[in-house]
Phi, psi and omega in degrees: 000133183289146172289134185282127180293349178296344181276354176300129181095350179299136180246162179236154179303142180289163181225138179250130181248130178270110184277117179255155178302318183291323177296320177298314180297317179300315181294316180300319177296320182296328179264009176065031177284144174241009182295122181296343176300336183263346188236317191266105185297320180295312178301312184297320180296329180273352180280174179294346180271335176077002181195167173303132177243155180275149170301148183306320183286359172302341179305331180297335180292308181280338174288326180300329179296336181266337183288328180302313178299327177297310181294331181272002182289105182297331181297327179284333180059049179277129176266106185301335178290346182250007182265139175221136178291130180263295180202168175212151176216154182230150170234122184254139183243317184214143179298149174266125184253153172302133182098349178290153169246115184255120178256125184243136173246154184227139174217156174280116186275321183198151171224125177242124179266117178249175184299313185252354182198161172251144174252126178237129180245129177247149180243125176251124179242127186239138178233152175272182184294347179265003180081010180269138178297134175246328184196148171229129180236139173246129181236125180248132179238145176259127178247103182293143179270000000 
């Protein structure tokens, strides 16, 4: 059964993620970063950022908190056994710093009905505690029919 295009624009309740220094360090180690901006507090405080900053792709951590409600949305009737990750893209605006509170909102950006599968793109938009944009992510999933 095709995903209904009437759901384009549907939004989900926002979620706020508390960015900790240790989570940044754990993520940086996991991606094999050696950048002192992610580890060295003294270096980071003297940098133009003034604090430990997260690698840009850390956005997947706080965006993942929003993707779960989308997949669990019974109204969409998504069969997880038929879902495959297609692609993702990011637009970065401001660094994420240790101590930030990142609030992310999610909406269904697009649904394309194809012969053998549907493509659904969701948009995650994140702001810091000062209301400034930090990241926008687009995630496209293939839902096999």
